[in-house]
N, C-alpha and C positions, 0 to 999 in steps of 0.2 A: 107961152113958150117956156120950156124948162131947159136950162143950161147946166150940164154936169161939169164940175171943175176938173181941170186936167191934172194928171199925176204930178206931184211935187216932191221935193225932198223934205224929210222930217226936220224938225227944229234942230236936232242934234246932227243932221247931215249924214245919218247912218244908212240911208237907203231910200228907195222910192216908196211912196204910199199909194194906195188906190182908194178911191172914194166910193163908198156904198151908202147912199143916202147921206145922213149926217155923221156916220161913223167912219173913222180912218183906221185901216188895218195895215201894219207894215208888211211889205213883201220880204220874206226871209229866204236866205239861201239854205239849201239842205246842209246838215252837219257833215263834216268830213268823216269818211269811214276808212280812209287809207292809213297806212303806217309804213315806216321804214326803219331800217337798222343802220345806225351810224357805227361803222367799223373803225377802230383805231389801228392804224398801220404804222409799223416801225421800219425805217430804212437804217440798216446797220452795215456799213462798208459795202454798199452795193447789193445787199440782200434784203428783200422785203419779207415781212412776216406780219400776220394779223394777231394783235395782242389783246384786244378787248373789244367790247361792243356795248351799245346802248339802244334800247327800243324807243322810238319817237312816235307818238300818236299824232301824225299829221300827214297830209298829202305830200308827195315829193315831186316838185316841179323840175323839169330839165331846163337848163339855160338855153337861150337861143344861139349863143356863140361862146367861143373860148377866148379868154383874156389872160394876160400875165405871162409867167415864164414856164409854168408847169401845168399839166392837166392829168386827170386820172380817168380811167374807165373801168367799169365792172361789166364783164361779159360772160355769157354762157355760150361757148362755141362761137358761132357767127352772129349771135344776138346781143345787142347792146342793152344792158339793163339800166345803166345810169352812167353819166359822165359829167364832169365839171372842171373848172379851173382851180389851180392851187398857186396863188401868187407868192413868190419869195419863200418857198419852203426850204428849210435847211440853211437859211442865211442869217448871219448875225451882223448887225450894223453898229458902228460906234460913231459918236459925234466928235466933231473936231474941237480941239481946245484952242480958242482964238488967242490965248496968251502963251500957248506952247511954242516950242521951237521946231522948225523944219517940218518933219514928218507928222508931228502932233497936230498941225493945223489942217491936215487933210481929212477927208471923210473916208472911213475904212469899212470894207465889207469882207466877211470871212464865210466860207462854205464849210458846214459841219459834215462829218462823215456819218454821224448818227443823229436822227431826228424822227419825229412822229407827225402824222397828219391824219385827218379824218376823210373817209369816203362813205358814201351813202348808197344803199341798195333797197329797193322796195321789198317789203316783207313777203309778198306773194311769191317771189322767186326763190325763197329760201326753203325749198323742199328737200327732204332727205335724199332723194335721188340726184338732185342738182348740186348739192354742196361740193362734191369732189370735182365737179367740172367748172365751177365758177372761178374766173380769174380776175385779179385786180392788177391793172397795168398802169405804171407811172410813165408819162411821156414828158419830154422837154419840148417846149414850143419854140421852134427855130424861126418861123415866120408866122405872123398872126393870120389864122385862116379867115378868108373873106366870105366863104360860103357858110350858110346857116347849118347848125348841127342837125343831122338826120338820125335814123335808127340803126345805121350800120356801125360796126366797130370803128374807133377813131383812126386806127392804122390804115383802114380801107378808105375812109373818107378823106383823110388829110395825109396821104402818104408822103408828100413833099414838104409839108409844113411841120410835121412832128417827128421826133426821134424817140424810140422806146428806150427808157433808162433801166427799168427793172420790172419784174412781174412775179406774182405768187399765184400758184394754181391750187385751188381748193380752200374752202373755209372750214376750219376746225369747228366741229359742233360744240366743243368745250368752251369756246369764247363767246358763243351766242347766248342771249338772255333766255331763261327758262320759258318753255312754251312757244317759242318762235318757230322751231323746225316743225314742218308739217308734212303730211303725205301729199303726193301729187294731186293737184286739183282742189285742195282745201287750204284755208288760211286760218291760223290761230289768231284770236283777238284778245289775248291776255295782256292788256296794257295797264301798267301801273301808273 
């Protein structure tokens, strides 16, 4: 009677192996082929603008839920391209002075009127035709949403839980990395 050994983890714990006779061959995941652009967004006295970007050679995972005090979404019309949480943006915190007098012993927070944050959008959506329609929307989270994040815009999904703070419509081609903008239906892969 011949018994084949069951699949086990490799010594380094990096994945499963399969046994073929006396040889062990690791089972490998296919290499990621996706990419996204990280947009740098500036809030300046209630007005959003896109000031810079960076190409990232990695898949972009959407979170299951929103947490924190702020969230952003990148939408093309009624289609959600990406969304995520932004905890404590625009906040400055100071530490209490235990030896101080009166007010110095308390913890202080200050809201800034100008600050920057990052948003992410899959590269495949950055077509020449779509750039003028893509919006970045900043929301304040009033109540933590209990439902899982779906494919609809956040304002539609969480109408009662979120309040729109500001938005910017259109991504200027001048702030995108070279070679990212594509024609409809094609994706550029010039990743540095």
